[in-house]
C-alpha positions as CSV (number, residue, x, y, z in Angstrom):
1,M,-22.2,-10.9,-17.6
2,K,-22.2,-7.7,-19.8
3,I,-20.7,-4.7,-18.1
4,L,-20.8,-1.0,-19.0
5,I,-17.8,1.1,-17.7
6,V,-18.6,4.7,-17.1
7,E,-15.2,6.4,-16.4
8,D,-13.5,9.5,-17.8
9,E,-9.9,8.6,-16.9
10,E,-8.3,6.5,-19.6
11,L,-5.8,4.9,-17.2
12,A,-8.6,4.0,-14.8
13,V,-10.5,2.3,-17.7
14,K,-7.4,0.2,-18.6
15,K,-7.0,-0.8,-15.0
16,I,-10.7,-1.8,-14.7
17,R,-10.5,-3.8,-18.0
18,K,-7.4,-5.6,-16.8
19,T,-8.8,-6.3,-13.4
20,L,-12.1,-7.6,-14.8
21,A,-10.2,-10.0,-17.1
22,S,-8.2,-11.3,-14.1
23,V,-11.2,-11.9,-11.8
24,D,-13.9,-13.0,-14.1
25,T,-13.3,-14.5,-17.6
26,A,-17.1,-14.5,-18.2
27,A,-17.3,-10.7,-17.8
28,E,-17.6,-8.9,-21.1
29,V,-17.2,-5.1,-21.4
30,A,-20.2,-4.1,-23.5
31,G,-19.1,-0.5,-23.7
32,V,-17.2,2.4,-22.2
33,T,-18.5,5.9,-21.8
34,D,-16.7,9.0,-20.4
35,S,-19.5,11.5,-19.7
36,I,-23.1,12.0,-18.6
37,R,-24.2,12.7,-22.2
38,A,-22.3,9.7,-23.7
39,T,-23.7,7.4,-21.0
40,V,-27.3,8.5,-21.6
41,D,-26.9,8.1,-25.4
42,W,-25.4,4.6,-24.9
43,L,-28.2,3.4,-22.5
44,E,-30.8,4.7,-24.9
45,T,-29.4,2.9,-27.9
46,N,-28.1,-0.4,-26.5
47,P,-29.6,-3.3,-24.5
48,A,-29.3,-2.8,-20.7
49,P,-26.1,-4.3,-19.4
50,D,-26.2,-6.6,-16.4
51,L,-23.9,-4.3,-14.4
52,I,-22.6,-0.7,-14.7
53,L,-19.3,0.3,-13.1
54,M,-19.9,4.0,-12.7
55,D,-17.5,6.7,-11.6
56,I,-19.2,9.5,-9.6
57,E,-17.2,12.4,-10.9
58,L,-17.3,12.7,-14.7
59,S,-16.0,15.3,-17.1
60,D,-19.3,17.0,-17.4
61,G,-20.6,16.7,-13.9
62,Q,-21.7,14.1,-11.3
63,S,-23.0,10.8,-12.7
64,F,-26.2,11.2,-10.6
65,E,-27.6,13.3,-13.4
66,I,-27.7,10.2,-15.6
67,F,-30.6,8.9,-13.5
68,N,-32.5,12.1,-14.2
69,R,-32.2,11.7,-17.9
70,V,-32.7,8.0,-18.6
71,K,-34.2,5.0,-16.8
72,V,-31.5,2.8,-15.4
73,T,-32.6,-0.8,-14.8
74,S,-29.1,-2.4,-14.5
75,A,-27.4,-3.0,-11.2
76,V,-24.8,-0.3,-10.5
77,V,-21.5,-0.3,-8.6
78,F,-20.2,3.2,-8.0
79,T,-16.5,4.0,-8.0
80,T,-15.4,7.0,-6.0
81,S,-12.4,8.7,-4.4
82,Y,-14.4,9.6,-1.3
83,D,-13.5,8.0,2.0
84,E,-15.3,5.0,3.4
85,Y,-16.9,6.7,6.3
86,A,-18.8,9.2,4.1
87,L,-20.4,6.3,2.3
88,K,-20.8,3.7,5.0
89,A,-24.6,3.9,5.3
90,F,-25.0,3.7,1.5
91,K,-22.9,0.5,1.3
92,V,-25.5,-1.4,3.3
93,N,-28.3,-0.6,0.7
94,S,-26.5,-0.5,-2.6
95,I,-25.1,-3.2,-4.8
96,D,-21.7,-1.9,-3.8
97,Y,-19.2,1.0,-4.2
98,L,-15.5,0.8,-4.8
99,L,-12.8,3.2,-3.6
100,K,-10.5,4.3,-6.4
101,P,-8.0,3.1,-7.5
102,V,-10.1,0.0,-7.8
103,Q,-8.4,-3.1,-6.2
104,K,-8.7,-6.6,-7.6
105,E,-10.1,-8.1,-4.4
106,D,-12.7,-5.3,-4.1
107,L,-13.9,-5.7,-7.7
108,E,-14.0,-9.5,-7.3
109,A,-16.1,-9.2,-4.1
110,A,-18.5,-6.7,-5.8
111,L,-19.1,-9.1,-8.8
112,H,-19.7,-12.0,-6.3
113,K,-22.2,-9.9,-4.4
114,Y,-24.0,-9.0,-7.6
115,R,-24.3,-12.7,-8.6
116,Q,-25.6,-13.6,-5.1
117,L,-28.3,-10.9,-5.2
118,K,-29.3,-11.9,-8.8
119,D,-29.5,-15.6,-8.0
120,H,-31.6,-14.8,-4.9
121,Y,-34.1,-12.6,-6.7
122,T,-34.3,-14.7,-9.8
123,A,-35.1,-17.8,-7.7
124,S,-37.9,-16.0,-5.7
125,V,-39.6,-14.1,-8.5
126,P,-40.1,-14.9,-12.2
127,A,-38.8,-11.6,-13.5
128,A,-35.2,-10.3,-13.3
129,P,-34.5,-8.1,-10.3
130,Q,-35.2,-4.5,-10.7
131,V,-33.0,-2.1,-8.7
132,N,-34.4,1.3,-7.8
133,M,-31.3,3.1,-8.8
134,D,-32.9,6.5,-8.7
135,S,-33.5,6.1,-5.0
136,L,-30.0,4.7,-4.4
137,A,-28.4,7.5,-6.4
138,R,-30.2,10.2,-4.4
139,E,-29.2,8.5,-1.2
140,L,-25.5,8.4,-2.2
141,F,-25.7,12.1,-3.4
142,M,-27.0,13.1,0.1
143,K,-24.2,11.2,1.8
144,L,-21.6,13.0,-0.3
145,Q,-23.3,16.3,0.3
146,Q,-23.0,15.7,4.0
147,K,-19.3,15.1,3.9
148,E,-17.5,17.1,6.6
149,Y,-14.2,18.8,6.0
150,R,-11.4,19.7,8.4
151,K,-12.3,22.7,10.5
152,R,-9.0,23.1,12.3
153,F,-5.4,21.8,12.6
154,L,-3.5,21.1,15.8
155,V,0.2,22.1,15.2
156,K,3.4,22.6,17.1
157,N,4.5,26.2,17.9
158,A,7.8,26.3,19.8
159,Q,7.1,24.1,22.9
160,K,3.3,24.4,22.6
161,L,0.5,23.0,20.6
162,V,-1.9,25.5,19.0
163,S,-5.2,25.0,17.1
164,I,-5.4,26.9,13.8
165,E,-8.8,27.3,12.1
166,T,-8.8,26.0,8.6
167,E,-10.4,29.2,7.3
168,D,-7.3,31.2,8.5
169,I,-5.0,29.1,6.3
170,A,-3.9,30.8,3.1
171,Y,-2.1,27.8,1.5
172,F,-0.4,24.4,2.1
173,F,2.9,23.5,0.4
174,S,5.7,20.9,0.4
175,D,9.4,21.4,0.2
176,G,9.9,17.8,-0.7
177,R,10.7,16.7,2.8
178,L,8.0,18.3,5.0
179,N,4.6,19.8,4.4
180,F,3.7,23.3,5.7
181,F,0.9,25.8,5.8
182,K,0.9,29.6,6.1
183,T,-1.9,31.6,7.7
184,F,-3.2,34.8,6.3
185,D,-1.2,36.7,9.0
186,N,2.0,35.1,7.6
187,K,2.7,32.5,10.3
188,K,4.2,29.2,9.0
189,F,3.6,25.8,10.6
190,V,4.6,22.2,9.8
191,V,1.6,20.0,9.2
192,D,1.7,16.2,9.8
193,Y,-0.3,15.1,6.8
194,T,0.6,14.1,3.2
195,M,-0.7,16.2,0.4
196,D,-3.0,13.3,-0.6
197,E,-4.4,13.2,2.9
198,L,-5.0,16.9,2.9
199,E,-6.9,16.6,-0.4
200,E,-9.5,14.5,1.5
201,M,-9.7,16.9,4.4
202,L,-10.0,20.3,2.6
203,N,-13.2,21.7,1.3
204,P,-12.8,21.9,-2.6
205,E,-15.0,25.0,-2.6
206,R,-12.3,26.8,-0.6
207,Y,-9.1,25.0,-1.5
208,F,-7.6,23.9,-4.8
209,R,-4.6,21.7,-5.5
210,I,-2.7,23.5,-8.2
211,S,0.1,21.0,-8.3
212,R,1.4,17.9,-6.5
213,S,3.0,20.1,-3.8
214,F,0.6,23.0,-3.4
215,F,-3.0,23.7,-2.1
216,I,-4.2,27.3,-2.2
217,S,-7.2,29.1,-0.6
218,V,-9.4,31.0,-3.0
219,N,-8.8,34.1,-0.8
220,S,-5.0,33.8,-1.1
221,V,-4.8,34.6,-4.9
222,A,-3.6,38.1,-5.5
223,Q,-2.7,37.9,-9.2
224,I,-2.6,35.3,-12.0
225,H,0.0,35.4,-14.7
226,E,0.4,33.3,-17.8
227,Y,3.5,31.1,-17.6
228,F,5.4,29.1,-20.2
229,G,4.3,25.6,-21.0
230,N,0.6,26.6,-20.9
231,R,0.8,27.0,-17.1
232,L,-0.1,29.8,-14.8
233,M,2.0,31.5,-12.1
234,L,0.2,32.8,-9.0
235,Q,1.1,35.7,-6.8
236,L,-0.2,34.8,-3.4
237,K,-0.9,36.6,-0.2
238,P,1.0,36.4,2.0
239,E,4.1,36.0,-0.1
240,V,5.1,32.3,-0.6
241,D,8.5,30.8,-0.1
242,K,8.5,29.0,-3.5
243,E,6.9,29.6,-6.9
244,A,3.2,28.8,-7.0
245,I,2.7,27.3,-10.5
246,V,-0.6,25.8,-11.7
247,S,0.4,22.7,-13.6
248,R,-0.8,22.4,-17.2
249,E,-3.3,19.6,-16.5
250,K,-4.9,21.7,-13.7
251,V,-5.3,25.0,-15.6
252,A,-8.8,24.4,-17.0
253,D,-10.2,23.2,-13.6
254,F,-8.4,26.1,-11.8
255,K,-10.0,28.7,-14.0
256,K,-13.4,27.1,-13.5
257,W,-12.8,27.0,-9.7
258,M,-11.8,30.7,-9.6
259,G,-14.8,31.7,-11.6
260,K,-17.4,30.1,-9.4
């Protein structure tokens, strides 16, 4: 089985290669691409692989654009960081999708599912199975577009519980022990979610994770200053209890996000 890996994170590629080798010795990585353009070029100049492991978010956009530029006849297994519920309906109709980081048992199950489908269609029709990936990609895109984000948080205030609208929150931050958020009217609350959990809940159009311990609203940024180490320091409103530093690896994406 020849496999094309479409993934722009080097560590993720290494993990997929290692996992493939451990679950299927017959699997051969025919190529690795890290962008829409590179994938289109590869598919136009190489024989179609049996299977494509394709990340949704690539360095130059969402991988759905690949299907607009080149005909894809290979079976595709999408990899994604989106939660299972947003993609539940798609899983029924596609070859499969895998949540990142890709786990050994999930990849093994996806390869097994691919072989079963291939054997079934090969036995029933003389030609190899043709998967309508354009249709599947559009369906998945619609599922992702319909993803709902957190609209409010229920938090403790003295002896009461209060509901705070997400749009009223200026930023979320961690002190290493607890996670908090501040509202635009400068009220501070403890929030009972990890920063990784918040990343799934918050609309990326409105909130950006500038570091491991900080999410900010686009409306909370008062000033942006250059900072040593190719980082940025933000002056937020209301004033924050700790330095709001955009980590070096986030700077390019932050500038793009602020410029939308």
